[in-house]
Phi, psi and omega in degrees: 000136182289152176287167180293143181283322185235171178292321175302318177300314184296313179299324176299316180297317177299322176296326175297321174297321173301314180296316180295323177296319177297320178293318185291324179290336182275348182273165186286325181245129176259138181291122181302326178297315180300316182290327186271332186249301194286309186301312176302323183289322176292329177288333182275358180287132176256149178249142178282164178309331182270008175093352179278160183283136174281106186290343170291343181269359182261123178272170191297321183286330175288322179296314176301314179298317178301315180294330179288324178297322178295315178300322183296327175295328185282342186283148173292153181298149180296150178258124181273125180259125179274159184299324186283349182269355180287152175283145174265117178260000000 
């Protein structure tokens, strides 16, 4: 999958990470990986005076995770194959 072409696309992907974090924080059980890795990275994001994200405050793993969440939205839903649908060889 291609990387984002513009700053706006990248900021959109980071916004997706914030949305996922809010959903996970509202759930009863938190994923340990999320609590140890993703949540601190989201807390460390700095904003510029004009409200935009300071790109220097985003580390590589958060960038990769945000882009992957965007790619997952673009993928078609998985196709469930039943046992009866398998080919007999």
